[in-house]
Legacy VTK file of the C-alpha trace (Angstrom):
# vtk DataFile Version 3.0
C-alpha trace
ASCII
DATASET POLYDATA
POINTS 450 float
137.856 -53.407 -81.315
135.823 -50.654 -79.673
133.999 -48.273 -81.997
135.713 -44.890 -82.110
133.409 -41.939 -81.455
133.751 -38.771 -83.471
134.351 -35.505 -81.696
131.441 -33.071 -81.682
131.923 -29.894 -83.685
130.153 -26.553 -83.454
128.973 -26.939 -87.043
127.389 -30.338 -86.340
125.773 -29.222 -83.068
124.283 -26.188 -84.730
122.892 -28.065 -87.728
121.625 -31.335 -86.195
117.853 -31.694 -86.478
115.385 -33.321 -84.051
113.837 -36.741 -84.622
110.625 -38.283 -83.297
112.326 -39.278 -80.026
115.134 -37.876 -77.839
118.575 -38.640 -79.227
122.054 -38.200 -77.794
125.201 -37.499 -79.796
128.312 -38.407 -77.741
131.535 -36.453 -77.912
134.589 -38.554 -78.681
136.781 -36.127 -76.755
135.001 -36.468 -73.392
131.986 -38.021 -71.660
129.929 -35.093 -72.922
126.904 -35.572 -75.182
124.466 -33.323 -77.023
120.868 -34.359 -76.313
118.267 -33.272 -78.886
114.592 -33.564 -77.935
111.713 -33.944 -80.430
110.772 -30.295 -79.782
114.188 -29.204 -81.064
115.578 -28.243 -77.643
119.300 -29.023 -77.394
120.970 -29.658 -74.044
124.398 -30.733 -72.857
124.586 -33.919 -70.798
127.355 -36.073 -69.400
127.427 -39.649 -68.174
129.395 -40.974 -65.234
129.452 -44.283 -63.409
128.218 -44.054 -59.801
128.137 -47.198 -57.629
128.502 -49.298 -60.765
125.606 -47.605 -62.584
125.658 -45.087 -65.402
124.035 -41.790 -64.437
123.260 -38.770 -66.597
123.966 -35.150 -65.604
122.326 -32.143 -67.267
124.905 -29.393 -67.807
122.791 -26.707 -69.484
121.186 -25.540 -72.711
123.094 -25.527 -75.991
121.858 -22.001 -76.737
123.579 -20.694 -73.592
126.720 -22.839 -73.235
129.322 -23.252 -75.970
130.882 -26.609 -76.864
134.198 -25.601 -75.284
132.490 -24.447 -72.074
130.440 -27.646 -71.875
133.604 -29.745 -72.220
135.265 -27.694 -69.487
132.231 -28.092 -67.181
132.243 -31.836 -67.848
135.935 -32.053 -66.989
135.442 -29.992 -63.811
132.720 -32.343 -62.566
134.871 -35.394 -63.291
137.841 -33.850 -61.479
135.712 -33.005 -58.434
134.826 -36.676 -58.216
132.424 -38.138 -55.667
131.470 -34.841 -54.035
129.930 -33.683 -57.308
128.267 -36.987 -58.087
126.662 -37.919 -54.755
123.203 -36.518 -55.640
122.681 -39.439 -57.981
123.587 -42.041 -55.379
120.430 -43.841 -54.321
121.740 -44.784 -50.857
120.447 -42.115 -48.419
123.190 -42.976 -45.953
125.837 -41.621 -48.307
126.090 -38.562 -46.073
125.235 -38.151 -42.417
125.030 -35.120 -40.197
128.069 -36.376 -38.276
130.280 -36.241 -41.367
128.682 -33.710 -43.663
130.100 -30.216 -43.861
128.406 -27.183 -45.372
130.890 -27.260 -48.259
130.170 -30.901 -49.047
126.415 -30.389 -48.785
126.689 -27.356 -51.076
128.578 -29.340 -53.734
126.015 -32.120 -53.630
123.069 -29.732 -53.684
124.380 -27.752 -56.693
125.074 -30.965 -58.600
121.566 -32.176 -57.743
120.153 -28.923 -59.118
121.974 -29.474 -62.414
120.508 -32.978 -62.541
116.993 -31.814 -61.602
117.118 -33.932 -58.421
117.166 -31.211 -55.755
113.672 -32.106 -54.494
110.993 -34.719 -55.098
109.256 -34.351 -58.484
110.695 -30.870 -58.887
111.030 -29.094 -62.200
114.673 -28.437 -62.979
115.829 -24.959 -62.066
116.866 -22.464 -64.707
120.579 -22.434 -65.518
120.870 -18.806 -64.387
119.261 -19.652 -61.030
121.714 -22.490 -60.414
124.671 -20.312 -61.407
123.519 -17.558 -59.041
123.226 -20.062 -56.185
126.651 -21.482 -56.998
128.138 -17.970 -56.985
126.605 -17.273 -53.576
127.935 -20.577 -52.249
131.483 -20.056 -53.534
131.805 -16.348 -52.694
129.980 -16.086 -49.375
128.834 -19.358 -47.796
131.911 -21.582 -48.118
134.396 -18.889 -46.986
132.262 -18.183 -43.901
131.651 -21.686 -42.522
132.223 -24.204 -45.317
134.127 -26.639 -43.074
131.508 -26.574 -40.313
129.334 -29.674 -39.888
125.749 -29.028 -40.950
124.338 -29.822 -37.482
126.790 -27.410 -35.841
125.546 -24.347 -37.738
123.236 -22.243 -35.572
120.562 -19.779 -36.614
122.626 -16.939 -35.118
125.574 -17.860 -37.361
123.464 -17.620 -40.499
121.794 -14.408 -39.316
125.231 -12.855 -38.764
126.288 -13.778 -42.309
123.096 -12.334 -43.798
123.457 -9.096 -41.822
127.115 -8.718 -42.836
126.319 -9.252 -46.515
123.496 -6.723 -46.334
125.825 -4.088 -44.848
129.005 -4.942 -46.773
127.717 -6.082 -50.193
124.021 -5.604 -50.980
120.500 -6.620 -50.028
120.346 -9.013 -52.979
123.587 -10.766 -51.949
122.201 -11.243 -48.422
118.893 -12.515 -49.770
120.518 -14.983 -52.179
122.826 -16.383 -49.511
119.930 -16.999 -47.130
117.775 -18.552 -49.857
120.618 -20.799 -51.035
121.288 -22.006 -47.485
117.577 -22.592 -46.879
117.335 -24.681 -50.058
120.473 -26.638 -49.123
119.067 -27.561 -45.713
115.696 -28.484 -47.219
117.583 -30.815 -49.546
119.513 -32.244 -46.575
116.270 -32.908 -44.659
114.724 -34.575 -47.712
117.758 -36.905 -47.910
117.752 -37.647 -44.153
121.106 -35.926 -43.582
119.641 -33.770 -40.816
116.304 -33.088 -39.148
116.519 -29.320 -38.664
116.715 -26.250 -40.873
118.395 -23.386 -38.976
117.378 -20.919 -41.705
113.679 -20.977 -40.782
113.737 -17.934 -38.496
116.537 -16.026 -40.224
115.398 -12.561 -41.308
116.658 -11.195 -44.599
115.901 -8.245 -46.922
112.782 -8.947 -48.930
112.870 -8.315 -52.661
110.798 -5.189 -53.034
108.668 -4.760 -56.117
110.206 -2.014 -58.242
107.771 0.732 -59.090
109.983 2.766 -61.402
108.097 4.123 -64.412
110.296 6.020 -66.845
109.310 9.508 -67.899
108.922 10.455 -71.551
112.218 12.312 -71.332
113.975 9.217 -69.933
112.556 7.059 -72.732
113.869 9.539 -75.307
117.265 9.654 -73.603
117.572 5.848 -73.585
116.457 5.643 -77.214
118.988 8.243 -78.342
121.822 6.750 -76.298
121.350 3.240 -77.726
120.629 4.150 -81.326
123.604 2.540 -83.138
126.393 3.369 -83.123
126.529 4.199 -79.425
128.595 7.364 -79.000
128.949 7.654 -75.246
132.508 8.779 -74.380
134.588 5.979 -72.923
131.874 3.322 -73.351
131.896 0.507 -75.916
128.563 -1.102 -76.821
128.087 -3.324 -79.860
125.436 -2.325 -82.392
123.561 -5.609 -81.903
123.363 -5.229 -78.111
122.217 -1.629 -78.545
119.470 -2.769 -80.929
118.334 -5.425 -78.441
117.664 -2.693 -75.865
115.574 -0.747 -78.401
113.698 -3.931 -79.351
112.934 -4.519 -75.664
111.337 -1.080 -75.506
109.163 -1.706 -78.582
108.144 -5.357 -78.059
107.753 -5.135 -74.235
109.446 -8.540 -73.883
112.204 -9.614 -71.482
115.724 -8.697 -72.555
116.961 -12.260 -71.938
114.333 -13.692 -74.287
115.168 -11.064 -76.914
118.882 -11.871 -76.791
118.102 -15.584 -77.272
115.993 -14.800 -80.355
116.562 -17.236 -83.243
116.023 -16.670 -86.939
114.059 -19.924 -87.142
111.557 -18.562 -84.584
110.787 -15.482 -86.675
108.100 -15.094 -89.321
108.777 -11.524 -90.369
106.494 -11.773 -93.383
103.549 -12.274 -91.019
105.116 -10.211 -88.196
105.199 -13.029 -85.617
107.945 -14.095 -83.222
107.434 -17.494 -81.558
109.364 -17.932 -78.316
109.646 -21.689 -77.580
108.879 -22.929 -74.043
112.482 -23.694 -73.078
113.456 -20.069 -73.756
110.685 -18.397 -71.722
110.708 -17.603 -68.017
107.560 -19.642 -67.267
108.217 -22.494 -69.732
105.155 -21.519 -71.794
105.325 -20.914 -75.535
104.718 -17.266 -76.375
103.610 -15.802 -79.700
104.658 -12.167 -79.939
102.951 -9.970 -82.562
105.579 -7.676 -84.071
104.705 -4.076 -84.824
106.220 -2.459 -87.955
108.955 -0.780 -85.914
109.803 -4.071 -84.168
110.097 -5.862 -87.522
112.352 -3.092 -88.785
114.675 -3.272 -85.782
114.882 -7.072 -85.935
115.797 -6.917 -89.623
118.599 -4.515 -88.731
119.845 -6.928 -86.057
119.774 -9.854 -88.495
121.737 -7.803 -91.035
124.471 -7.197 -88.432
125.187 -10.906 -87.901
128.766 -11.960 -88.624
127.841 -15.607 -89.314
124.804 -15.970 -91.568
124.727 -19.749 -91.000
124.054 -19.305 -87.270
120.466 -19.368 -86.018
121.216 -16.780 -83.330
120.062 -13.248 -84.119
122.282 -11.691 -81.442
125.514 -13.644 -81.788
128.205 -14.037 -79.165
131.425 -12.129 -79.644
133.653 -15.210 -79.703
131.270 -18.032 -80.626
128.812 -16.876 -83.287
126.735 -20.049 -82.899
125.441 -19.066 -79.468
123.537 -16.006 -78.327
124.788 -13.000 -76.408
124.228 -13.402 -72.678
121.786 -11.294 -70.705
124.719 -10.067 -68.623
126.277 -8.509 -71.746
123.236 -6.272 -72.233
122.765 -5.400 -68.557
126.448 -4.536 -68.176
126.394 -2.444 -71.351
123.324 -0.612 -70.061
125.060 -0.137 -66.716
128.176 1.362 -68.329
126.114 3.857 -70.327
123.976 4.655 -67.275
127.055 5.372 -65.178
128.716 7.477 -67.863
125.594 9.596 -68.365
124.592 9.713 -64.662
121.106 8.326 -65.231
120.578 7.150 -61.677
118.776 3.941 -60.678
117.123 2.818 -63.915
117.320 -0.611 -65.541
116.460 -2.272 -68.838
113.464 -3.995 -67.255
112.012 -0.577 -66.406
111.222 -0.223 -70.121
108.836 -3.170 -69.843
107.102 -1.769 -66.757
106.833 1.666 -68.371
105.294 0.311 -71.572
102.816 -1.734 -69.537
101.827 1.352 -67.554
101.252 3.357 -70.733
99.109 0.578 -72.226
97.003 0.284 -69.072
96.187 3.960 -68.605
94.233 6.358 -70.847
94.185 6.841 -73.740
95.303 3.278 -74.623
93.257 1.481 -71.914
94.395 -2.084 -72.666
92.593 -4.594 -70.433
94.727 -6.156 -67.648
93.953 -9.654 -68.929
95.297 -8.773 -72.389
98.346 -7.150 -70.814
99.097 -10.434 -69.038
99.001 -12.153 -72.433
101.349 -9.558 -73.937
103.774 -10.061 -71.037
103.409 -13.879 -71.108
102.352 -13.979 -67.470
100.547 -17.115 -66.351
96.794 -16.535 -66.249
94.915 -16.647 -62.945
91.548 -17.327 -64.576
91.406 -20.979 -63.553
92.487 -24.407 -64.671
90.105 -24.585 -67.624
91.667 -21.497 -69.183
95.174 -22.909 -68.686
94.217 -26.214 -70.307
92.638 -24.380 -73.241
95.776 -22.312 -73.765
97.830 -25.471 -74.235
95.874 -26.297 -77.369
95.273 -22.762 -78.657
98.648 -21.268 -79.606
96.946 -18.227 -81.140
94.945 -17.384 -78.027
94.148 -13.630 -77.980
96.750 -12.988 -80.686
94.700 -10.241 -82.364
94.155 -8.507 -79.028
97.879 -8.671 -78.265
98.668 -7.254 -81.696
96.256 -4.373 -81.167
97.822 -3.585 -77.782
101.384 -3.581 -79.133
100.395 -1.496 -82.152
98.866 1.040 -79.764
102.079 1.074 -77.752
104.185 1.666 -80.867
101.994 4.616 -81.839
102.356 6.060 -78.332
106.115 5.484 -78.356
106.428 7.264 -81.696
104.579 10.237 -80.205
106.988 10.269 -77.258
110.066 10.117 -79.472
108.851 12.964 -81.696
108.467 15.330 -78.725
112.130 16.276 -78.907
112.793 19.030 -81.476
109.329 18.630 -82.909
109.698 15.487 -84.995
111.819 12.453 -85.763
114.222 13.725 -88.393
114.586 11.638 -91.501
118.083 10.375 -92.190
120.360 7.660 -90.857
121.257 6.063 -87.548
124.772 7.516 -87.693
126.182 4.353 -89.245
127.569 6.285 -92.219
131.097 5.822 -90.853
130.622 2.073 -91.305
129.703 2.676 -94.944
126.197 1.375 -94.422
123.505 2.771 -96.668
121.529 5.390 -94.665
118.282 4.307 -96.274
118.669 0.847 -94.769
118.317 2.319 -91.285
115.193 4.375 -91.917
112.180 3.617 -89.729
109.121 2.563 -91.756
106.279 5.051 -91.444
102.771 4.831 -92.862
103.345 6.104 -96.364
106.716 7.647 -95.502
110.129 6.917 -94.005
111.727 8.360 -90.914
114.554 7.607 -88.540
114.970 6.096 -85.120
116.326 9.448 -83.974
LINES 1 451
450 0 1 2 3 4 5 6 7 8 9 10 11 12 13 14 15 16 17 18 19 20 21 22 23 24 25 26 27 28 29 30 31 32 33 34 35 36 37 38 39 40 41 42 43 44 45 46 47 48 49 50 51 52 53 54 55 56 57 58 59 60 61 62 63 64 65 66 67 68 69 70 71 72 73 74 75 76 77 78 79 80 81 82 83 84 85 86 87 88 89 90 91 92 93 94 95 96 97 98 99 100 101 102 103 104 105 106 107 108 109 110 111 112 113 114 115 116 117 118 119 120 121 122 123 124 125 126 127 128 129 130 131 132 133 134 135 136 137 138 139 140 141 142 143 144 145 146 147 148 149 150 151 152 153 154 155 156 157 158 159 160 161 162 163 164 165 166 167 168 169 170 171 172 173 174 175 176 177 178 179 180 181 182 183 184 185 186 187 188 189 190 191 192 193 194 195 196 197 198 199 200 201 202 203 204 205 206 207 208 209 210 211 212 213 214 215 216 217 218 219 220 221 222 223 224 225 226 227 228 229 230 231 232 233 234 235 236 237 238 239 240 241 242 243 244 245 246 247 248 249 250 251 252 253 254 255 256 257 258 259 260 261 262 263 264 265 266 267 268 269 270 271 272 273 274 275 276 277 278 279 280 281 282 283 284 285 286 287 288 289 290 291 292 293 294 295 296 297 298 299 300 301 302 303 304 305 306 307 308 309 310 311 312 313 314 315 316 317 318 319 320 321 322 323 324 325 326 327 328 329 330 331 332 333 334 335 336 337 338 339 340 341 342 343 344 345 346 347 348 349 350 351 352 353 354 355 356 357 358 359 360 361 362 363 364 365 366 367 368 369 370 371 372 373 374 375 376 377 378 379 380 381 382 383 384 385 386 387 388 389 390 391 392 393 394 395 396 397 398 399 400 401 402 403 404 405 406 407 408 409 410 411 412 413 414 415 416 417 418 419 420 421 422 423 424 425 426 427 428 429 430 431 432 433 434 435 436 437 438 439 440 441 442 443 444 445 446 447 448 449
């Protein structure tokens, strides 16, 4: 009699610990499995038989995809059948230019991206990147010429699509569509489905480097607007999401990395936040020194958690075991921005503004140290990169000094309105929260975030 597999539960997935080698825990309800690496990274995988051989698909990170969503994604792939599974077929004649449409190539390419097989020896793309490409494919590319054979698509056809998207939707939509098509054709050439890439001479809007630096008044306005509870008429923003935007301003880290913050990565006693490689943009571990104000804000966020057993600091609204998505914060910021008529400012502008303040007088933080604060890859040569692999605490003291300087400058900026930061509460009295709990720690005194 075949051994019956137990169904995975959220409680088990959240509590399972890593071993000295990768281990998979199958789900008795589907072909889904939770894969736990020795580093502690948890990912969703599924197995499916292709040409008589078992193949594994990577569906995404556990911290970003709930158990229910992973099961649904697994079922969707199984229902789509061969078109979703062809990237794992070793026979390069599986598709030919004479029988391959744009839609079929797109399905295969997206599935190959999930499996990390979209190009030779390529590092797997980020989940958000794949989802953005899939959105562009489903919303713009397939409706335009999805049933056209790949060798029948001309450069002029793609240029027309890009131009229409630029005029009708946005520059970013046009850029993403062109980039997705270019990557699809590169994949097709690599697999001998075609010999030409019609996207080579297609012109599209370049992604300009934003140069927005917020004024002191704008920083104060953002701080006041997102001090919990948010009281913007007609706009609902959770206290935890609001705190994440304030933490982004103080720590100068990416909002997506802040929202994926885990309690197990925090050492608040020593004021250190360790961001593991699989949660950073460049896949490099990052040690963030926490200033006193940052520690205070993070403690407030932890206290707001609905499920104390969850490792997520900023918990999802429905599933408390996973983190809030980056989209939740950006949309919340967008709603407040629209309601208050702020114009074209974004959460990431906080990071650029803080960096600008640290670089210029009177703070004068060296560019090299700024790159360490921002977790940008160093351009000082291979030897320095190799050294950084072994030295987790590289330039930690210098980073701490820079962030402490930024906190002092930020406090000065926030006190410019009405003379000083008034002592008191963060207007959470209506929630029957002790006002003293929300006081900002000062040197020898207590103040408020307002």
